[in-house]
C-alpha positions in Angstrom: 55.1 14.0 -57.7 55.5 16.4 -59.9 52.8 18.7 -60.7 51.2 19.1 -64.0 51.3 22.3 -65.7 47.3 23.2 -67.1 47.0 26.8 -69.0 49.0 29.1 -66.9 48.4 26.7 -63.5 49.6 23.7 -61.8 48.1 21.0 -60.6 49.9 19.1 -58.0 50.4 18.2 -54.3 50.9 21.6 -52.8 48.8 23.8 -55.3 45.6 25.2 -54.9 42.4 22.6 -56.3 42.3 23.3 -60.0 38.2 23.7 -60.9 36.5 22.8 -64.0 33.0 23.8 -64.6 31.7 21.2 -67.6 29.5 22.3 -69.9 29.6 19.5 -71.8 26.1 19.0 -73.7 24.0 21.2 -71.1 24.0 23.8 -73.6 21.6 22.4 -75.7 23.3 23.1 -79.1 23.1 26.9 -78.4 25.9 29.2 -78.6 24.2 31.9 -76.4 23.6 29.5 -73.9 27.4 28.2 -74.0 28.4 31.8 -73.6 26.0 31.7 -70.5 27.3 29.2 -69.0 30.8 30.2 -69.4 29.7 33.6 -68.0 28.5 31.5 -64.9 31.9 30.1 -64.6 34.0 33.2 -64.7 31.6 34.7 -62.1 31.6 31.6 -59.7 35.6 31.7 -60.5 36.3 28.3 -62.0 39.6 27.8 -63.6 38.6 25.9 -67.0 35.0 25.2 -68.8 35.1 22.2 -70.5 33.1 20.7 -73.5 32.0 17.1 -75.2 33.0 16.7 -78.9 31.8 13.2 -81.2 31.6 12.4 -84.9 28.5 11.1 -84.6 29.4 8.1 -87.7 31.8 6.5 -85.6 30.3 6.9 -81.8 26.6 5.7 -82.8 25.6 3.1 -85.1 23.2 3.8 -87.8 20.4 2.0 -86.2 21.2 3.7 -83.1 20.3 7.3 -85.2 17.9 5.9 -86.2 16.0 5.3 -83.1 13.1 7.1 -82.8 13.6 9.9 -80.1 11.1 12.9 -79.9 13.5 16.4 -78.7 13.3 19.7 -80.0 15.4 19.2 -82.9 13.3 16.3 -84.6 11.8 13.2 -84.0 15.1 10.6 -84.0 18.1 10.2 -81.4 20.4 11.3 -84.5 18.5 14.7 -84.9 19.4 15.3 -81.7 22.8 14.1 -81.2 23.1 16.1 -84.3 21.9 19.3 -82.8 24.1 18.8 -79.7 26.9 19.2 -81.4 29.2 22.3 -82.3 30.9 22.8 -86.0 34.5 24.6 -86.1 32.8 28.3 -86.5 30.6 27.5 -83.1 34.3 26.5 -81.7 36.1 29.0 -82.8 33.6 31.4 -81.1 33.6 29.5 -77.8 37.3 29.8 -78.1 37.4 33.6 -78.6 35.2 33.9 -76.1 37.1 32.1 -73.5 39.9 34.3 -74.3 38.1 37.5 -73.5 37.0 36.1 -70.5 40.3 34.5 -69.6 39.4 31.2 -68.7 40.7 28.0 -69.9 38.6 25.7 -72.3 39.0 22.2 -73.5 36.9 19.3 -74.3 36.4 15.3 -74.1 37.2 13.8 -77.5 35.1 10.4 -77.7 37.1 9.4 -80.9 40.1 9.9 -82.9 38.1 12.4 -85.4 37.5 14.7 -82.4 41.1 15.0 -81.1 42.2 15.7 -84.8 39.5 18.4 -84.5 40.1 19.8 -81.0 44.1 20.0 -82.1 43.2 22.3 -84.5 42.1 24.8 -81.2 44.5 26.0 -78.4 42.9 23.8 -75.9 45.0 23.5 -72.6 44.1 19.7 -72.0 42.5 16.8 -73.5 39.9 14.9 -71.0 39.3 10.9 -71.1 35.5 10.7 -70.3 35.0 7.6 -68.6 33.1 6.2 -71.2 36.7 6.4 -73.5 39.1 4.7 -70.5 39.3 1.2 -72.0 39.8 3.0 -75.9 43.2 2.1 -76.3 43.9 4.0 -79.7 42.2 7.0 -78.3 44.6 6.8 -75.0 47.2 7.0 -77.2 47.2 9.2 -79.6 45.6 11.4 -76.9 49.2 11.0 -75.5 50.7 11.7 -78.1 49.7 15.1 -78.4 52.0 15.9 -75.8 49.3 18.0 -73.8 48.1 17.3 -69.8 45.6 13.9 -70.0 42.9 14.0 -67.8 41.4 11.1 -66.8 38.0 10.2 -65.7 37.9 6.8 -64.0 33.8 6.0 -63.7 33.0 2.6 -64.7 36.3 1.2 -64.7 38.3 -1.6 -62.2 41.7 -0.2 -60.8 43.3 -2.7 -63.3 41.7 -0.7 -66.2 43.1 2.6 -64.6 46.5 1.3 -64.4 46.5 0.1 -68.2 45.0 3.5 -69.3 47.6 5.3 -67.5 50.2 3.1 -69.5 48.3 3.8 -73.0 48.6 7.2 -72.4 52.5 7.4 -71.9 53.8 10.1 -69.9 53.4 12.0 -66.4 51.6 15.1 -67.3 48.4 13.1 -66.0 45.7 14.2 -63.5 43.4 11.0 -62.3 39.6 11.7 -61.3 37.6 9.8 -58.9 34.1 9.4 -60.6 31.0 7.4 -60.4 29.2 7.4 -63.2 25.4 8.1 -62.2 23.5 11.3 -62.5 22.2 12.4 -60.3 24.5 10.0 -57.9 24.1 9.5 -54.1 26.1 10.5 -51.5 25.8 6.7 -50.4 27.1 6.1 -54.0 30.4 8.5 -54.3 33.1 6.6 -52.3 35.5 9.2 -51.8 37.5 7.2 -49.8 39.1 5.7 -53.6 40.6 9.2 -54.0 43.1 7.8 -51.1 43.2 4.7 -53.3 44.2 6.3 -56.2 47.0 8.5 -54.3 48.7 5.2 -53.1 48.7 3.4 -56.4 49.9 6.5 -58.6 52.6 9.2 -58.3 50.4 11.6 -60.4 47.9 14.6 -58.8 44.2 12.6 -57.7 41.0 14.6 -58.1 37.3 14.2 -58.0 34.4 14.7 -60.9 31.2 14.5 -59.3 27.7 14.2 -60.7 25.8 14.5 -57.1 23.6 17.5 -56.4 25.0 19.6 -53.6 28.8 20.7 -53.0 29.3 19.5 -49.5 31.1 15.4 -51.2 33.3 18.0 -53.2 34.3 20.0 -50.7 34.7 16.7 -48.8 36.8 15.7 -51.4 39.4 18.5 -51.0 39.5 19.3 -46.9 39.3 15.3 -46.4 41.2 13.6 -49.4 43.1 15.8 -50.5 41.8 16.4 -53.8 43.7 18.4 -56.9 41.4 19.2 -58.7 37.3 19.0 -59.2 34.9 19.0 -62.0 31.6 19.4 -61.4 28.6 20.0 -64.2 27.3 23.8 -64.5 23.6 24.4 -65.8 21.7 27.8 -65.7 18.8 25.9 -64.3 18.5 22.1 -63.3 14.4 22.2 -65.0 15.9 22.7 -68.5 15.6 20.0 -71.1 18.8 17.2 -71.0 20.2 14.4 -69.6 22.8 16.1 -67.8 21.3 19.2 -66.0 19.4 17.5 -63.3 23.0 16.1 -61.9 24.4 20.1 -62.7 25.1 22.7 -59.9 23.4 26.7 -61.0 25.1 29.8 -60.3 24.2 29.7 -56.3 25.9 26.4 -55.9 29.2 26.7 -58.4 29.7 29.8 -56.1 29.7 28.1 -53.1 31.3 25.2 -54.2 34.5 27.4 -55.3 34.3 29.5 -51.8 34.0 26.5 -50.2 37.2 25.1 -51.8 38.9 28.2 -51.4 38.6 28.7 -47.7 39.5 24.5 -47.4 42.5 24.7 -49.3 43.2 28.2 -46.8 42.6 26.5 -43.7 44.7 22.8 -44.6 47.8 24.8 -44.8 50.8 23.7 -44.2 51.6 20.2 -42.4 54.9 21.6 -41.0 54.3 21.2 -36.7 56.0 24.1 -35.2 55.7 27.2 -32.9 54.4 30.0 -35.1 55.3 33.4 -35.3 51.9 34.6 -34.5 51.6 32.2 -31.6 54.8 33.7 -29.7 52.6 36.9 -27.7 50.5 34.0 -26.2 53.2 32.1 -25.7 54.9 34.5 -23.6 51.9 35.2 -22.0 50.1 31.9 -21.3 53.0 29.2 -20.7 53.8 28.6 -17.2 56.4 26.2 -16.9 59.0 25.8 -19.8 61.2 22.5 -18.6 62.0 21.5 -22.3 
């Protein structure tokens, strides 16, 4: 397995897990909130923050946008969706802010126009949202950018994942096991799928979690060898928004990164040998040395 380079770091078999703080739409259309979430990710020690980008005229039908939905942007679903989207100027500010904070950033484009939009920036990768895994044209176009592709696999069969990897068309891919419920119950997480994906593909495999706590994400690293972890973050889980309840607040985010780092440290090397730091005790404690 060749490691995948994302920004200045590598994601592969013998590398420290690459960690992504999914901001998504938890900024609720506010740049100020987005900056606070970036600060939260930096303070916790994540490697990257991730957003979502949609061309609403492609992703949603006119009828869907006109559906009544009371929200703080208006009275329709379209009012809400438009309020949650950042424009070019907003993303320029996000890019500059991430640069000053020395943290990677990228997004999930949900359509070809959004992919072209993101290509105007210095994103270090592109993320395939689980909902987009069967969009062949989008997968091909993402592959042609030459950037690393992070493939989230919620709501997908193994055969669909195989087809998605083939359509991307290069090997700079990280596959993420994912279960698309918000928040997800522990009994639904099926972390052992990580091993299935590792057996099936000669690619780095990670985990995108929507559970409330941090233990499953830590187990994904310590027990199943996940090389990438993605978790949603929020300033407050009681904030308005569909993803807030499946997100980590500052305390949980810090615990997650601390436990992942500790897990990586204790896993260590698979080589079984007499370690230098054991020799003193070996000489004192081993009474018989027949071989």
